[in-house]
MIKOLDO-16915 format. One line per 10 residues: their letters; for each residue x, y, z of N, C-alpha, C. Coordinates in nm, 3 decimals. Atoms other than C-alpha are relative to their C-alpha. Example, Ala and Ser with C-alpha at 12.3 -4.5 7.8 and 13.67 -1.06 7.14 Angstrom:
// MIKOLDO-16915
AS> 0.089 -0.119 0.000 1.230 -0.450 0.780 0.090 0.120 0.000  -0.082 -0.119 -0.006 1.367 -0.106 0.714 -0.077 0.109 0.073
***
This chain:
// MIKOLDO-16915
XXXXXXXXXX> -0.057 -0.110 0.025 -0.574 -0.668 0.173 -0.107 0.108 -0.042  0.076 -0.123 0.068 -0.760 -0.334 0.169 0.112 0.167 0.005  -0.101 -0.097 0.030 -0.620 0.019 0.127 -0.088 0.127 0.009  0.078 -0.149 -0.062 -0.741 0.357 0.304 0.083 0.072 -0.063  -0.061 -0.106 0.077 -0.701 0.633 0.062 -0.018 0.144 0.068  0.023 -0.110 -0.116 -0.662 0.955 0.299 -0.041 0.118 -0.130  0.044 -0.168 0.093 -0.812 1.320 0.142 0.133 0.006 -0.082  -0.106 -0.056 0.070 -0.605 1.464 -0.093 0.111 0.080 0.035  -0.109 -0.133 -0.033 -0.413 1.719 0.118 0.053 -0.079 0.114  -0.050 0.073 -0.111 -0.354 1.407 0.395 0.130 -0.074 -0.047
XXXXXXXXXX> -0.139 0.056 0.010 -0.057 1.164 0.423 0.014 -0.109 -0.093  -0.009 0.143 0.102 0.035 0.831 0.228 -0.114 -0.046 0.010  0.102 0.086 -0.004 -0.185 0.558 0.126 0.050 -0.097 0.110  0.009 0.096 -0.056 -0.220 0.294 0.403 -0.044 -0.125 -0.043  0.066 0.117 0.051 -0.240 -0.073 0.299 -0.054 -0.085 0.158  0.032 0.111 -0.099 -0.405 -0.339 0.561 0.023 -0.120 -0.068  -0.020 0.159 0.031 -0.259 -0.693 0.547 0.012 -0.077 0.135  -0.074 0.160 -0.142 -0.176 -0.993 0.791 0.057 -0.100 -0.039  -0.097 0.131 -0.024 0.069 -1.252 0.859 -0.084 -0.097 0.029  0.019 0.137 0.022 -0.003 -1.579 0.778 0.053 -0.115 0.127
XXXXXXXXXX> -0.055 0.050 -0.122 0.247 -1.687 1.046 -0.024 0.022 0.118  0.050 -0.015 -0.139 0.188 -1.499 1.356 -0.137 0.066 0.001  0.147 -0.034 -0.015 -0.186 -1.410 1.245 -0.030 0.158 0.081  -0.006 -0.113 -0.037 -0.126 -1.038 1.327 -0.044 0.094 -0.127  0.061 -0.082 0.063 -0.321 -0.771 1.140 0.099 0.171 0.011  -0.114 -0.102 -0.017 -0.128 -0.429 1.075 -0.043 0.080 -0.144  -0.033 -0.059 0.103 -0.088 -0.167 0.849 0.123 0.071 -0.081  -0.118 -0.038 0.034 0.158 -0.051 0.611 0.020 0.073 -0.101  -0.042 -0.102 0.079 0.295 0.216 0.403 0.023 -0.089 -0.168  -0.011 0.129 0.114 0.328 0.154 0.012 0.189 0.000 -0.047
XXXXXXXXXX> -0.123 0.021 0.009 0.734 0.181 0.044 -0.002 -0.141 0.091  -0.007 0.143 -0.054 0.671 -0.164 0.253 -0.055 -0.109 -0.088  0.067 0.129 0.023 0.525 -0.368 0.031 0.044 0.019 -0.168  -0.066 -0.005 0.121 0.648 -0.481 -0.333 -0.125 -0.089 -0.078  0.103 0.063 0.090 0.440 -0.593 -0.659 0.087 -0.068 -0.076  -0.073 0.068 0.147 0.556 -0.849 -0.906 -0.122 -0.025 -0.093  0.091 0.018 0.119 0.342 -0.851 -1.240 0.028 -0.130 -0.079  -0.082 0.131 0.121 0.395 -1.208 -1.420 -0.059 -0.019 -0.116  0.092 0.054 0.106 0.210 -1.369 -1.719 -0.123 -0.049 0.035  0.108 0.052 -0.031 -0.016 -1.516 -1.526 -0.035 0.039 0.129
XXXXXXXXXX> 0.075 -0.023 -0.168 -0.240 -1.512 -1.193 0.063 -0.094 0.085  -0.125 0.080 -0.070 0.063 -1.779 -1.048 0.098 0.079 0.019  -0.154 -0.067 0.004 0.321 -1.538 -1.122 -0.053 0.142 0.049  0.048 -0.136 -0.047 0.132 -1.239 -1.019 -0.025 0.026 0.164  0.016 -0.010 -0.151 0.166 -1.141 -0.620 0.064 0.123 0.048  -0.065 -0.077 -0.116 0.253 -0.902 -0.343 0.076 -0.055 0.083  -0.075 0.028 -0.097 0.512 -0.908 -0.091 0.034 0.073 0.094  -0.032 -0.091 -0.109 0.610 -0.767 0.259 0.043 -0.059 0.081  -0.055 0.053 -0.118 0.795 -0.833 0.551 -0.086 0.051 0.125  0.096 0.006 -0.150 0.574 -0.890 0.903 0.081 0.092 0.060
XXXXXXXXXX> -0.046 -0.089 -0.072 0.655 -0.612 1.113 0.004 -0.027 0.151  0.037 0.009 -0.104 0.550 -0.804 1.409 0.114 -0.119 0.016  -0.029 0.115 -0.064 0.707 -1.163 1.395 0.147 0.014 -0.119  -0.105 0.015 0.065 0.958 -1.069 1.065 0.036 -0.107 -0.103  -0.037 0.127 0.085 0.899 -1.353 0.864 -0.104 0.095 -0.205  0.039 -0.039 0.138 0.891 -1.263 0.449 -0.175 -0.074 -0.019  0.144 0.036 0.038 0.497 -1.295 0.331 -0.007 0.016 -0.182  0.005 -0.042 0.131 0.446 -1.328 -0.034 -0.152 -0.084 -0.049  0.134 0.006 -0.021 0.065 -1.312 -0.096 -0.076 0.001 -0.197  0.026 -0.036 0.144 -0.122 -1.369 -0.474 -0.091 0.121 0.022
XXXXXXXXXX> 0.042 -0.116 0.009 -0.250 -1.065 -0.628 -0.063 0.020 -0.125  0.074 -0.020 0.138 -0.563 -1.038 -0.846 -0.038 0.146 -0.060  0.006 -0.083 0.096 -0.667 -0.793 -1.084 -0.017 0.119 0.093  0.045 -0.074 -0.094 -0.844 -0.585 -0.787 0.108 0.057 0.082  -0.136 -0.004 -0.090 -0.509 -0.588 -0.542 0.091 0.066 -0.101  -0.129 -0.102 0.081 -0.273 -0.486 -0.848 -0.038 0.128 -0.031  0.073 -0.187 0.028 -0.508 -0.183 -0.893 -0.006 0.085 0.083  0.040 -0.060 -0.110 -0.535 -0.075 -0.567 0.174 0.013 0.073  -0.144 -0.026 -0.085 -0.124 -0.121 -0.473 0.057 0.109 -0.102  -0.007 -0.046 0.095 -0.085 0.013 -0.825 -0.011 0.215 0.041
XXXXXXXXXX> 0.073 -0.165 -0.054 -0.270 0.348 -0.733 0.059 0.028 0.089  -0.052 -0.012 -0.097 -0.150 0.352 -0.431 0.181 0.026 0.052  -0.153 -0.054 -0.012 0.246 0.406 -0.513 0.075 -0.126 0.028  -0.066 0.115 -0.038 0.375 0.049 -0.463 0.055 -0.055 -0.076  -0.069 -0.015 0.134 0.670 -0.009 -0.653 -0.038 -0.156 -0.080  0.050 0.103 0.075 0.607 -0.274 -0.939 0.109 -0.069 -0.053  -0.112 0.077 0.046 0.825 -0.523 -1.070 -0.124 -0.065 -0.159  0.057 0.066 0.110 0.720 -0.666 -1.402 0.091 -0.128 -0.058  -0.066 0.081 0.023 0.841 -0.998 -1.439 -0.034 -0.078 -0.170  -0.036 0.073 0.160 0.961 -1.160 -1.802 -0.072 -0.145 -0.025
X> 0.037 0.129 0.018 0.836 -1.459 -1.927 0.051 -0.122 -0.077
***
């Protein structure tokens, strides 16, 4: 996952992602991603629906990905322990 941060006067942030099911790479806006932060690395992940094949995708999110998604405006859900 990578993020493209436009200049401050440009449009929204786009995140580059890939689908493990159909192997397609694409860009998603912050509104197309969800971030869940749990009490451990196993329960912290981001998810999206592949725009090509429609598969629900869930991938682990380390500290750097959490930071990129949060700064980029992705909606975040904190999971209870």
